[in-house]
Residue, then its C-alpha position, 0 to 999 in steps of 0.5 A: m499492508r506490511h505495516l498493518i500486518k506488523f501492527a496486528l502482530n504487535w511489532k514494536d520496532e516502529n509505529h506501524l499504525d502511523q506508518a500505514a496511515w501515512n502510506i494510505l494518505c500518500l496513496i490517496e494524494t498521488k492517485e488524485r494528482i494522477e487523475m488531475n493530470l498533475l502526475p504521470k499515469e505511470l506512477d499508478d503502479l500498484p501490483s493489481e495482478f495480485f488481486k485478480d484471484n483474491d489469493f492473498s498469499k501472493i500479496m503476502h509473498f510480495w511484501k516480505 
């Protein structure tokens, strides 16, 4: 999310769109490997509590 926001804000310090894509692809791979029991379930540690109320201000605070 941090890279997508920085891309949307036109930050030029790095290629944020590429970084966001890389992170998403790694997330997909990791989740698939967890489901296949190739990686421990403890690696699935996304901060899901931030999504409970659809209050995205909590998410933005987390990624500052």
